[in-house]
C-alpha positions, 0 to 999 in steps of 0.5 A: 071442222074447218072453222075449228082449225081456223080458231086454233090457227089464230090462237097459235099465231097469237101465242107465237107473237107473244113469245117472239116479242123483243120489248120487255113487258116492264118497258111496255108498262112504262110506256103506257104510264107515260102515255097516260100522263101525257093524255090525262094531264096527271100530276107526278105525285098521282103516279103511284107505280114506284117510278122515282121522280125526275131530279129537281132543277135549279131555278134562277141564275147567278148574274147580277142582271142577265141583261147586257148593258153598255159598260166601261172596265178599269183593269188593275194593270196600268189602270187600263180602261176598256170602254163601251162594250156590252157586259154583265156580271156573274156573281158566282164565278166573279167574272164579267162577260164581255160581248165582242162582236158575235163572241163572248169573252170572260174576264176574271173579277180579280183583274178588274179594279172597277166597272160601270154600266148604264141602263137604257132608261137611266141617266147616270151610270152605276159604278162597281168597285172591287170588294177585295180592296176592303176589309170588314170590321174583323180585318177579313177581305171581301170578294166580288164587287160592291155597287156604289149607291152613294159616293162622297164623304161616307160612301154607301155600298151594296153587295149582292150575294147568292143564297140557294133555297133547297128543295123540300119536296115530300113525295108521300104528301106531294107538297113542297118545292121540287127544285132548288132556287137561287135567290139574291140578297142585298147587304148594305155597308158604309165605307170608312177608313178602308173598312166596309162596315155593315149597316146598323139598325135604324136606332143606331144609324144616326151615330155613324154620321158623327158630328151630324148625328142629330140632324140626320136623326131628325131627318130620319124621324121626319121622313119615317125612314128605315134602315133596311130599304135601299131607297131609304138609305140612299135618301139618308146618305144623300142628305148627309152629303148636303150637311158636309159641303 
């Protein structure tokens, strides 16, 4: 008899414990799923319990280069020059971050006529000019900055733009990219009479060098040069400089 009383007591205690629980059963179930994921290393796509996926992230950054580089800045205001500060350029915001001691100051690109910086391993500075001072072939002004790849009688410019590759994840098939990705794409121009003109195809490239078109065309053919790679374009424009000296 005593043994049966003890059994009933255990049942009563167990029932009372369940009734007084303050944790909702669905929360407990969710916590169990989380623990299973942690312990077994399951992929998110394997969890078929109707729980939505975590929102995707944005991979990448909006800086031309995330590294700090010692640079000089020329402002539009009285052509004032600010020298020898670590800087980096934010393409999306069109701003320069300037490291001043332990602080970071932000300078709008609209106030900057040009700036330059130098890598620790480089021997020559890299120069940038404000793109708003130029128009395209339709007369529309640019924004941001051009990097000057080759200066001289026919400057070669590069403009880096941001492109967002959107996520294309298919939850049912568990395939595709779950995150948006920021990509950087270079566009090349040559500067002529205040206009920044987009680089033509390899076939049409020699014509932009007018009276020296034949020499440049021969140089391109002899050196198997294309019109899409920065290195090749720099070679061609530097060669042209030797012809007009």
